N, C-alpha and C positions, 0 to 999 in steps of 0.2 A: 503492500499500500503505499501511495506516494505521500510525503510528509511535507506542508507547506509552511509557511507562518501565518498566515492569515486567509480565511475563507470568507467573503462577504456576500450575503444572501441577498440579490435585489439589484438589478441594474437600472433603478428608477435614478431622477436627479441626487437623492440624498445616498443611494448607494454608491453610485459613481464619483460624488464629490468625497465621500471617505475614501474610496479607492485612490483618488488623486493625492491624498496625503498621508495613506497607508503605504502605499507603493514607495519602496526607496531602492536605491541601489543595494544589491545583494540579499534583497527581500524576496521571497517566492509569495504572491497573492493572487488569489483567484478571485474572480466576481462570477457566481453563480446565478444565472438567470433563466426562468422557466420558458419565457418567450423567445422567437426566432431573431428579436432584436431590442435595443434599448427603450426603455420609457414608455411602455407599451400601456400601462394602465393610468395611474392618477396625473404622472409627469407630463402626459401629451395631452390631458383633458382638463384644462384648466384655464384661469383668465391671463396667464403669463404675466402677472401684476409683480411688480416690485415695491412690497410693502413698506410702511415707514415706520410702524411699531406704534400705532396708536390706540390700540383695543385692548390692552393687557393690563394684569393688576396682580397681586402678590398671589393669586391661586394660578397665574400663568404667566408666572416670572420667566421662568426660561425659555418659553415662546418668544416673550417680549426682547429678551436681552439677545438671542440668536438671530432674531428679525432685524435689528437694529445694525447688528455686527455684519449680519448678511448683506443688506442693502448696501453699506458701503463697499464691501468685497465684489460685489456683482457690477458696481460701476466702475471699480477699478479695474475687474477683469475685463470690462467691456472697452475702457480706454486702452489698456495695455495688449489685448489680445484680439480685438476686433470681433468680439460677440455682439451682436447686435440688440442694442438696448437704447432707451429714451427715456429721458426725464421729463415727462409730461407735468406732474403737478395732479392734485386730486382735491375736488370739493366734497367734503363732506355735509350735506345739506339737510336742514330742518325745514319741513313744508309746512308745519303748524307751531304755534306759541308752545304747545303742550310737549314738545320735542325737544325745546331749550335746556331743560336741566341734563338730560341725557347728553346732549351735544358737549355741554360745559364739563361733564365727567370724564368724557371722551378725553376733551383737552387736556385736563387735568393729567389723567393716566399717562397720555403719550408723553408729556412733559417728564414727568416723574420717571420716564424710561430714557430720558435723554434725547428727546426728539424736541432739537432745541428751534426748529424753523417755523413751527406751526403758527398760525395766524388767524384771529377770529375776524368774520366778515359779516358786516349787514347787508340788507337787500341791495342797496344803492351800489355797493361794492362788488357782489356777487354779478349784478348785472354788468358793470364794465368789465369784468372778466370775462362772463359767458352770458351775452346778452338773451340765448334762447332756454337758460336754465331759470325755472321760477322756484324760489326759496325765500324764507324769511331771514334765515342766518345760515352761517356755514363756519366749518373751521376748514382752512386751506392748508394743505401738506405739499410744499414744493417739490421735496424730495422722492415723493410715490411716481414710479415711472411702469415700463414694460420692457420685458427682456424676451428675447427668442429661446424658449425653453429648450426646444432641441439643439440648436447651435451652443447653449451653455453645457448640455450634456457632452456634446462631440468635444467641447473644451477639457471637460473633465476626462473624458476616454484619451485624448491625444496627451494630457497631462501625466495620466497614469501609465500610459504605453511608453512614454519617452523616460519615466522613472525605472519602470519594471524592464525595458528593453523589448518587450513583446506587449501585445494585446491581452491583457489580463483576463477578459470577458470569454465565460464558457455558455454559450446560447445554448437553448431547449436542452437545460440542465437543472430540472426541478429538483429540491431538495426533499427527500421522501424519508430521511432518517438521521438523526443526530445521537450518537453515542460517546458519554465521559470516557476519556482513556485515562491512562496515568498522567500523561503530558499533553493535553489537549483534547480532541476530539474527532472521533471516526463520523466523517458525514458520508452520508450515501446520497448520490444523485442518479436521477433515471432521464434517458433521452425520450425523443418523441415516439421511439419504435418500442418502448418499455424496458431497454436495456439498461442494467444497474451497474454503476463501479462505485467505488469507495476513495474517499480522499482523508489523510490524516491532515489536520490542522491546529497549531497551537492554540490560534484564537478564532472565535466564530464570530462574525457581527451580523445580527439579525436585521437586515433593513429591507423586509420582504412587504411594507407597505399594507396593503389590503390582507395579506396572508399573515402578516406577522405575529399574531397570536397564535396559529396554528405552528408557525415554526417555531415559538417558546415552548409549545404542548411538545413537539417532537423532543425538544431538548431535557423534557419531564417536568416541565413547571405547569401547575393547575392554573389556567388562565383566567379563571372566574376568582380563585381564591387571591390570586396575586392582583387581580384588578386590571388585566391586560386583556379581558375580552374586547372586542371591537363591534362599534354598530355602524352598519353601512348606511350612507347619507348621500342621496343623489342629487345632483347639481345639473338642471337643465339650461342652455342657452338657445335665444333666437337671434339671429343677425335682423339688422335694421338696413331698409332700403338705403342704397348708395346715394338716392337723389339728396339724402340728409348728409352727405359727405362734406366736412368742414363746419358744420353747424354747432359742434361741442369741439374744444380743443384740448379739453382736461377729461380726466376720469372725473364721474359723479357717481357718489354713493349716497344711499339714505342713510338715515339712523338705523343701526343694525338690530337685528332680533336675536333671538336666544342661540340658535344653531348656527346661523351665518352671517355675513355682513350685510344682507339684504340685496334683492334683484337691482343691480346698478349697470351704469353703462360703461363700456371699457373700449379702448380703441387697439386695433392692432398695429404692428409696423408698417403697413401697408396703408392705413388709413381708413380701414374697414372699421364698422362699429357693431357690436352686439350687446343684448341685454342679459344678465344673468350672474352668477346662476341663483336660481332659487334652491330650497331644501327640503328633503323628504326623506325620511328614515324609510329604507326598504328591507325585506328579507336577504338573507346573505346569499346572492347570486349576483353575477355580473349581467348587468342588462344597461347598454347606452342609447337605448332607443328614444326618441324626444317624440312625445304625443301632441300633436298638432292643436289637440283640444286645451291645450295650457295657453294657447296665444291670448285668451281674453284676461287671464290671471297676470300674464308679463305686462300686458297694455295697462290694465288698472293699476298695477303696482307702481310702473315708472312715468304715466302721464300726468302725474301731479306734479313733478319735477321737471319733465320733458315735454312741456305741452305743445310741441310742434308735431310729435309723433302721430300717426293714425294708424287705424286698427290694421289695415292692410300693409303696412309697413316693415311687419314683421314675420319672420319666417323661421322655423324650425331650423336650428344648428346641431351643436355636440352638446354631448352630455359626459360628464365626470361623477365618480364615486369617492367620497371622503372616507378614510379611515379613523373614525370617531372613537374615543374613549369614555363618552358619556351618550347615555340615550335620552329620548324627548323628556323634556322637564327635570332632568338630573343637572347637578351643578358641574359647570364646565371643567375640565381637566387638562392639565399641562402635557406637554411631551414627556413621554417616559424614554430616557436615554440612561441606561443602567447595566454596568458589571455586577454579574450576578455571583461575586464569591459568597454573599450572604446567605445565598441559597444552595451553597455546595458546588456552584458551577463556575469555577474561577476561569477567566478568559474568555465566556460569552456575555456578550454585550447586546442587549436588547433595545432596539429602537421600534417604540409601540405608540401607535396615535399620531404618527407625523402628517398631520393635513396642513390646512394652511395655518401659517405662512411657510410651510416648508420648502417652496421652490425659492423663496426669497432667503430663507437661513441656511439653504444649503450649504453655501462654503463654509460659514460659520460651524454648522455641524460637522462638515467634515474636519476642520481644526479640532473640534471638541472631542470627536470620537478617535482622532489620530494620536490625540495626547493620551488617551485612555489604553489605546494600543501599544505605544511606545513604552508604559508603565508596565502592561502585563508581560511584554516581552523584555523588559529590563534594559529599555535603551533609551 
């Protein structure tokens, strides 16, 4: 059985960011991905927003800190390595007076996390910035932006490959077993034809996204007892007619709800606009369809702050699924990023519930987990 230094499970943006930090000269590192290419689940199905860190409190401190750090790192990567990104700015708007206390709460929370560029705007100032947006007040975040998630993942692969000397990703390699050994783990992988092989690894990093709780169970952890059980939360998007291209130049968000940030308008790097995502907890299965009947819901949710849109401007677009650690009505949860020595599994590092702002935080998570791996390997 081949023995390597680290096996990273999952080639989404977070797993690849970790690989780019863990792969070093002389280290043997594999990224084990069950799909035929990278980023096939949550990483390729989101708003591609670079979040600024304005939604977090003490219960989600790790999310907030990694979000703020990751934001700066993504802009740095963009400038130095040509990953497409754009600092658009975002308006977080209140359409009614009753929403003003929540807006003030978000402003204070963002500043508490070191987001120093947030600005309060009144109706007149909003109209000066975005004439086609209707709101009574807003918080403006100039450092919010968008990034090509696909190109960011390609950058992480390139960085990991340069450090390792080879492309470290093994595609169509689903992890079906994890067994503790005296000095690490035996990881059993299965290809698309059902053939199995084993790899020995001193460190195993579980960055399996939607399947991360199941991977933890393969290693012998009771996901329910540990608080690792995931809830799937689907988010759908509707594209907005190109006839409105240029009517909004920034991202515009409503005051958020419990499970998500609210149906908002985002721009892509080509200037296209889409509305979403919404939030709906679903059974544990992968379903990326977008029901056209949701058009009315999206129209009514965004019409108050985007009065220029008409019902027929909306067309079904993509959908994604978030791996949440809390269900409907439950308290919000922070990221779980934990080395499991306390559970008798030294060298197993679990990342559970890495949803938004996982894309923004990815380079910071890579550094965070990279240091954990260094400690385990004694380097």
